[in-house]
VOLO-881624 format. One record per residue (C-alpha): x, y, z; residue in three letters. Coordinates in steps of 0.05 Angstrom, whole numbers, plus 5000, padded with zeros to 4 digits. Layout:
N
XYZALA
...
end
This chain:
612
207705009134MET
207505769134GLY
210406149075TYR
214506769092PRO
213707019020SER
210406918953LEU
217106648927GLN
217006098980ALA
210005898960CYS
211905878886ILE
217905438901ALA
213604958941ASP
208304918887LEU
213504788833GLU
217004248873GLU
210303888881ASN
208103948809GLY
203004508819HIS
206505048777LEU
209405138708ILE
214205668683ARG
213606038617ILE
220506288598LYS
218706598530ASP
216807338528GLU
209307418535VAL
205308048520ASP
201408308580PRO
196308588530TYR
191108018525LEU
196207458514GLN
197707308588MET
190307318603ALA
188706848545ALA
193906348569ILE
191206388640HIS
184106268617LEU
186105668576ARG
190105358633VAL
184505498684PHE
179405188637GLU
183504538639HIS
184204588715GLN
191704668703GLY
197304898749PRO
199405588772ALA
203305978719ILE
209706368729LEU
210906848671PHE
218406968675GLU
219007468618ASN
213407988615VAL
214008458556LYS
215309168578GLY
216909008651SER
222808738689LYS
218208388739PHE
215707678730PRO
208407528744ALA
204506938772VAL
197206748763SER
192406168778ASN
195406048847LEU
188305908873PHE
185705608808GLY
183104968841THR
180504828911LEU
185404248915GLU
191304718904ARG
188705208956SER
188004649006LYS
195104438990PHE
197705149002ILE
194305189070PHE
194904449087ARG
198004579156ASP
193105109180THR
186405009146LEU
183104579200GLU
185305049255GLN
182605649218ILE
175905309206LYS
175505189281THR
177505909296LEU
171906179253VAL
167105679285GLU
169005909355LEU
168006639335LYS
160806469321ASN
159905999381ASP
164806209436PRO
161405769488LEU
164805169456LYS
171505409482ALA
168605479552ILE
165404789550LYS
171504439520GLN
177504879538PRO
182804349527PHE
180104149459LYS
180504869434TYR
186605119472ALA
191105059410HIS
186305499370VAL
186706059421ALA
194306019418LEU
193906049342THR
189606679344ALA
194206999396LEU
200506849356SER
197207149294ALA
196907859321LEU
200208349273PRO
207408509287MET
210009219279LYS
217309199259VAL
222609729251SER
222410149188ALA
229609909179LYS
227309189176ALA
231708699138PRO
227108729078VAL
230309159024SER
225109548985PHE
226909878919GLY
222710408885LYS
219310388817ALA
214010748777ARG
207010518759ILE
209310438686SER
214709958708ASP
209509458733LEU
206608918687PRO
201209288648GLN
196408698643ILE
190108798602VAL
185208218605ASN
179708378555TRP
179808768489PRO
175109328512LYS
178409428581ASP
179910158595GLY
187209998611GLY
191509548655PRO
188709358723PHE
191109058788VAL
186608448796THR
189608138859MET
190708738904PRO
190208798979GLN
187709508992VAL
189409759062TYR
186010359096THR
185310589168GLU
179510899206ASP
181211639213ILE
177711649281ASP
181011009306LYS
187810959271PRO
191910329276GLY
192209649245ILE
187109299289MET
181409749264ASP
184109779193ALA
180709479132ASN
184109019081LEU
179808899019GLY
180608678947MET
178209258903TYR
180509318832ARG
185609848814ILE
186410178745GLN
193710338733LEU
193310728668ALA
188710948612GLY
182811418609ASN
184612098638ASP
189611858690TYR
196212218691VAL
201211648682LEU
205311478743ASN
201712008784LYS
194511788786GLU
190811118789ILE
183510928796GLY
180610598858LEU
174110208846HIS
170109918902TYR
162909678906GLN
157809908957ILE
157609589025HIS
165209549029ARG
169309729090GLY
173610219053ILE
167410639039GLY
166410769114VAL
173610999120HIS
173011459060GLN
166411749086SER
169711929152LYS
175712239118ALA
171112639072ASN
167112899130ALA
173513179161LYS
175913449094GLY
182213029100GLN
185712559051PRO
184811819060LEU
191511459061LYS
191510829020VAL
196710269015SER
195809748960ILE
199509098973PHE
200808608916VAL
203707918926GLY
206407698993GLY
204607039027PRO
198206728997PRO
194506819063SER
194507569051HIS
190107588988PRO
185507069019VAL
184607509080ALA
182908089035ALA
176907729006VAL
174407369069MET
167607569096PRO
170207559167LEU
165907599230PRO
165508279263GLU
171608409306GLY
176307929271LEU
181708339235SER
183908139165GLU
191108219186MET
190107749245THR
186607249200PHE
192307289150ALA
197307139205GLY
193306549231ALA
192006249161LEU
199306349139GLY
202306129206LYS
206306779204ARG
204607439238ARG
202908009191PHE
209108449192ARG
208609189178TYR
211609879190PHE
209910599171TYR
214210969121ASP
216611689129ASP
209911949103GLU
205711529150GLY
203410989101PHE
202810279126CYS
207709809091ILE
207009059092SER
214108799096THR
212208139065ASP
208708439004ALA
212208418937ASP
209609108918PHE
206609678958VAL
203410268923ILE
201910848969THR
197511458956GLY
191911898979THR
184611968960VAL
182112688969MET
174812828985PRO
170312838924HIS
176012768873GLU
173812268820ASN
175812068750LYS
172511588701PRO
174610868714GLU
173410278668GLY
171009928627PRO
173209278659PHE
171408558643GLY
168108328708ASP
165907698743HIS
158807728715LEU
161507598645GLY
160408308619TYR
164208968620TYR
162909418678SER
162510088643LEU
166210738652LYS
163911128714HIS
166911638762PRO
170611298819PHE
175611538872PRO
182111828845LEU
188411598881MET
194512048876LYS
200711618877VAL
206211768927ARG
210911168923ASN
211510488889VAL
215710008932TYR
218009318911HIS
222108758940ARG
228708588907LYS
225807918881ASP
218708178871ALA
213607768832ILE
207108088808TRP
200907698826SER
194607738783PHE
188407378761THR
183507418704VAL
176307608717VAL
170707378670GLY
164306968664ARG
164306438719PRO
167405968733PRO
174206318740GLN
179606338793GLU
175206758838ASP
170406158837THR
175805748870SER
176706318919PHE
169406258936GLY
170105508946ALA
175905628994LEU
171806149032ILE
166105649038HIS
171005119061GLU
173505579116ILE
167005899139THR
162505299132GLY
156005459167SER
158506119197ALA
153606559158ILE
147406139172PRO
148906169247LYS
148606929243GLU
141406909219ILE
136306549263PRO
132705999226GLY
137305999166LEU
140405319150HIS
144105439084ALA
145405979032VAL
148805958965ASN
150606558923ALA
150306198856VAL
157006278823ASP
154606088753ALA
149806678756ALA
155207168776GLY
154307098852VAL
150007708871HIS
144507628818PRO
142006978848LEU
141606688919LEU
138906018941PHE
137105939014ALA
133805429061ILE
130405649125GLY
125805379178SER
118205469173GLU
115705389245ARG
111105989257TYR
104505599255THR
106004859268PRO
098804769293TYR
096004869222LEU
095604309172ASP
097804729113GLU
104805009113ARG
105705679078LYS
111406189074PRO
111706579139GLN
118206489178GLU
122206419114ILE
119707109093LEU
122607389158THR
129107019142ILE
129007289071ALA
128607999097ASN
134407859144HIS
138507579087ILE
137208189044LEU
139608639100GLY
146008259113LYS
152608549088SER
154308289018GLN
148107849016LEU
144108489013SER
146408578940LEU
142407968919ALA
137508098863LYS
133607438861TYR
132907058926LEU
129606368924PHE
128306098994ILE
125305419012ALA
122905109076ALA
127404569105GLN
121404189131GLU
119104039060ASP
125503659043ASP
131003589097PRO
135803339043ASN
135103938997LEU
141904218976ASN
142804958958VAL
149004778917ASN
145104328869ASP
142204828819ILE
137604348783GLY
134803998844ASP
133704648881PHE
130004978823LEU
125804348814LYS
123904378888HIS
121705098880ILE
117804988816LEU
114104388844LEU
111404788902ARG
111105518880ILE
104405888885ASP
105206438833LEU
099206808862THR
102606858931ARG
110006728933ASP
113307318897LEU
115307918939HIS
118408518904PHE
123209058929TYR
123109638880THR
127710238871LYS
133209948914THR
140709788910THR
143709228871ILE
150809028854ASP
155109578824THR
157109108768LEU
149908928750ASP
147309338691TYR
140409018687SER
137409568730GLY
135710288719SER
142510578736GLY
149010478773LEU
147510098838ASN
140110178823SER
134909658808GLY
130109188843SER
129808518879LYS
124907958886VAL
124407438941ALA
121106788921VAL
119106448985ALA
116305748977VAL
113505269029ALA
108504709029GLY
106604078993GLU
108003928920ILE
102704278877LYS
104004018807ARG
107603528762GLU
112703888719LEU
112903778645TRP
119003398622ASN
117303548550GLU
112103968515LEU
105403618506PRO
102503488437ALA
098604088413GLY
102704598452PHE
104505208412SER
106505928420LEU
104406488373PRO
109106818325ARG
114207108334PRO
115406638394PHE
115505998353ASP
122805808370THR
123305508440TYR
126704958478LYS
125804608545MET
131304778595VAL
129304278648MET
122704028675PRO
118004618683GLY
122405148647ILE
121905368575LEU
126905818539ALA
123306238486VAL
127306588433GLU
125507308416VAL
127407548346PRO
132808088344LYS
128308588309ASN
123508638368ILE
125009248410ARG
124509288486SER
118809778478SER
114909228440ASP
115408708495ILE
109108918534PRO
105208838470LEU
108508158458MET
106607948528ILE
099408128513GLU
099707688451ILE
102507118493LEU
097307238547ASP
091607218498GLU
094206578467HIS
095606208532LEU
090906468586LYS
085705918576ASP
090805348568ALA
092604858622ASP
099905038635LEU
100604818707ASP
106604378689GLY
110304978660LEU
111105498715PRO
116905878683LEU
118206158614MET
124506558598VAL
124907038539LEU
131907038511CYS
136207198451ASP
138306478437ASP
133905908462ALA
138905368443ALA
144605698482PHE
140205848542THR
137605128546ALA
144404808531GLN
146004728605ASN
143804998673LEU
149905448678ASN
147805798614ASN
140705838638PHE
142106178705VAL
147406638674TRP
142606888620VAL
136406918663THR
138907258725PHE
144407728698THR
139908008642ARG
133508168680SER
131208688729ASN
125408388770PRO
120908998773SER
121609138699HIS
122608458668ASP
118007978705ILE
111207858673TYR
106007318679GLY
100306988642ILE
093607228671ASP
097207698719SER
093808138772PHE
095208638827THR
091408558892GLU
092509058949HIS
099409228920LYS
101208488914HIS
103008238844TRP
101907528821GLY
099607108762CYS
095306508750ASN
099206238691GLY
106706158679PRO
111606678704LEU
115407018647ILE
122407318656ILE
124907768600ASP
132307588598ALA
134207888532ARG
140208358526ILE
137309058528LYS
140409688498PRO
142609948567HIS
146209308585HIS
153809238587ALA
157108858529PRO
158508118537VAL
165907928544LEU
168907638481GLU
175907388468LYS
180407678415ASP
180707188356PRO
187907358337GLU
190507268408VAL
186806598412GLU
190206368348LYS
197006568378LEU
195606158441VAL
193305578397ASP
200005608361LYS
203705598428MET
200104948444GLY
201804648377GLU
209304778381VAL
209804458450GLY
213904738507GLY
211504848577ALA
204204918557LEU
203804318511TYR
197903888531GLY
194704448573ILE
192604958521ILE
end
């Protein structure tokens, strides 16, 4: 079925046991987020907060909290959409089997956006920014944010909806230096479509018109986060996925209004006008800090008569955006690998915050006439990956050759890492990219958007047997005498708090002197960390600590290391310094008093009893 509105989706979810209502007044400052996090952790239902303190508008979260619920929401269109995306990447299929795919072409055609009269039957009221639910997720957040927005902009050179961009970029509603009700902050990361639109408007010295949609049919926020193939409009995709054409009109000031949205905030971004935005608890599990970002001057805040505010909570994975990612993978399937010759699979590892760590599998066919396979073609593929849209923000890329294990799975963290460690040649397989761009939210580098990358390309036969446990007689010198095995071949080494970052090179020298003559072939990786027990507790902790807290060019060392013709390698174990450094962003932590309050809600029963 296709939902004409968010309200219709909520009613359907409630009827089928996928939604609960909270009737008591709930504070948007930390409390709503704490409830959401608790419910999500238990893979619970969507939550409708009927009584939001300080606002007349109810709010809903956790709509996409599980892949199963997302599949339920799009149960009538998911298979057709998967086929539509597949055809976009292989259009010859439609020519070879026209009758099989005829319904998909009709689906795409019927999904074209529909411009309606400005006097459409939807009755929009007006509000102020301060009337909206002022939801603050984390204690150090700079203010309330919109966390489930659909931000609409048009190309100033090619105006119109078919060349427009719909993206999900966070919006700060208040706090910092923003003038309440008149100014809000617009944050977007590099490599985003909106950036192209703003650059063109800046070049002409003209304001960029922005429309922020909140709510609406669930297909609309999904379209805003989809990595769609070139030429496929987000609005067309939203119509096809939701089985309802994207309806819109332009208001008296020329702003695009989605008639199905619950809220529409319109405004302009003037060239080079910025204000500090943040901090904000982000999907890496840290606060993205305060930085200048585009200032949006608010013109109007529209809302439906029965408007419901839609939000999510962002934090260390897994969170609701993890389920978003699972839905995207469900829809796109092998679309991205087909865009890069020789690439078979890629996984932006969610547990590591997505962009910090990529796993990939490619073909290694350049020299099939030689007995020994070594990384050649997969290096070409690695370069292609690191030049591909959002994949280009990857910081660590591990790529393996399919020929070495046809059953290797990029989604199995432990098995993939084991495959790499069994075969890696540390004198040959590390390839650095220095002084380059990384994810805006990643503070492990040398500045905003600035850091380094490393591609670890591994091909060939198994070279070693990994240690499952440390052999008798193994030791590390003080102060590295607290350590714990993470998995075969990986050791977490705790660094005392009183050791400064400036002391680490000296500490590495001490390690090098102690270990350079030892046989450590079964231990190819050591990770320096703040807490060895936490890091080794599970693989999710390991990849989160290791790859969000290290900058390859600055934090990778090795026992018996060398540089040969600009190539760096080592003969002993690789060492990654994954301690929290002074320039890193703070780790997200929950408010103890709010957690106690949520505990009490669970104790007294009610709608949340048994969930929180």
